[in-house]
C-alpha positions as CSV (number, residue, x, y, z in Angstrom):
1,M,-16.7,-9.3,1.2
2,P,-13.2,-8.6,2.9
3,W,-11.1,-5.7,2.0
4,F,-7.4,-5.4,2.2
5,V,-4.8,-2.9,3.4
6,Y,-1.7,-3.1,1.1
7,V,1.5,-1.4,0.8
8,L,3.3,-0.3,-2.5
9,F,7.0,0.2,-3.2
10,S,8.8,2.6,-5.9
11,P,12.2,1.6,-7.0
12,A,12.6,4.3,-9.0
13,S,12.2,7.1,-5.7
14,K,12.3,4.3,-3.0
15,Q,9.1,5.2,-1.5
16,F,6.1,3.3,0.1
17,Y,2.7,4.1,-0.5
18,I,-0.3,2.3,1.7
19,G,-4.0,2.3,0.4
20,M,-6.9,0.0,0.9
21,T,-9.1,-1.8,-1.3
22,E,-11.5,-4.5,-2.1
23,D,-9.8,-5.7,-5.0
24,V,-5.8,-5.7,-4.4
25,E,-5.4,-6.6,-8.4
26,K,-7.0,-4.1,-10.1
27,R,-6.0,-1.5,-7.7
28,I,-2.2,-2.4,-8.2
29,K,-3.1,-2.0,-12.5
30,E,-4.5,1.0,-11.3
31,H,-1.6,2.6,-9.6
32,N,0.6,1.1,-12.2
33,T,-1.1,3.0,-15.2
34,G,-1.5,6.2,-13.7
35,K,-4.9,6.6,-13.1
36,T,-4.0,6.9,-9.3
37,K,-3.4,10.6,-9.4
38,S,-1.6,10.6,-5.5
39,T,1.0,8.0,-7.2
40,K,1.2,8.2,-11.1
41,G,4.5,10.0,-10.9
42,L,6.8,7.3,-8.9
43,R,5.7,4.1,-10.8
44,P,6.1,1.4,-11.4
45,W,4.8,-0.1,-8.3
46,K,5.2,-3.1,-6.7
47,L,3.2,-5.0,-4.1
48,V,5.5,-5.9,-1.0
49,H,2.7,-6.6,1.6
50,Y,-1.1,-7.3,1.8
51,E,-3.6,-7.9,4.9
52,V,-7.0,-9.1,5.0
53,A,-9.4,-7.5,7.3
54,D,-13.2,-8.6,7.6
55,D,-14.9,-5.2,6.8
56,R,-14.1,-1.6,5.4
57,I,-14.1,-0.1,9.2
58,S,-11.4,-2.5,9.8
59,A,-9.1,-2.1,7.4
60,R,-9.4,1.6,7.7
61,K,-8.1,1.3,11.1
62,R,-4.9,-1.1,10.1
63,E,-4.5,1.5,7.2
64,V,-4.4,4.6,9.4
65,Y,-2.1,3.0,11.9
66,L,0.5,1.7,8.7
67,K,0.7,5.5,7.6
68,S,1.4,6.5,11.8
69,G,5.4,7.2,12.6
70,V,4.9,4.1,14.6
71,G,3.1,1.7,11.4
72,R,6.0,3.5,8.9
73,E,8.6,2.6,10.6
74,W,7.2,-1.0,10.9
75,I,7.0,-1.2,7.5
76,R,10.9,0.4,6.9
77,K,11.6,-2.1,9.3
78,R,10.0,-5.0,7.7
79,F,10.6,-4.0,4.0
80,K,14.0,-3.1,4.1
81,E,15.3,-5.5,1.5
82,A,12.9,-3.4,-0.6
83,S,14.4,-0.3,-0.3
């Protein structure tokens, strides 16, 4: 089963959130219904990007990269219109 790395954007706070999951739709619902403590106060979230990974390890490596300084800069440049 594939894994996904996703990037969410909160128009209210102008912040991005990066995560990984096996079910993108379910995970976004959890973020937007307040079931995720770390993103609860920044709702609503909109999906701006996702990538498919072959396995959990590959997804985690990509998530770590996107959360790095270089990865965050890539996100800011690529999704400038979202913010």
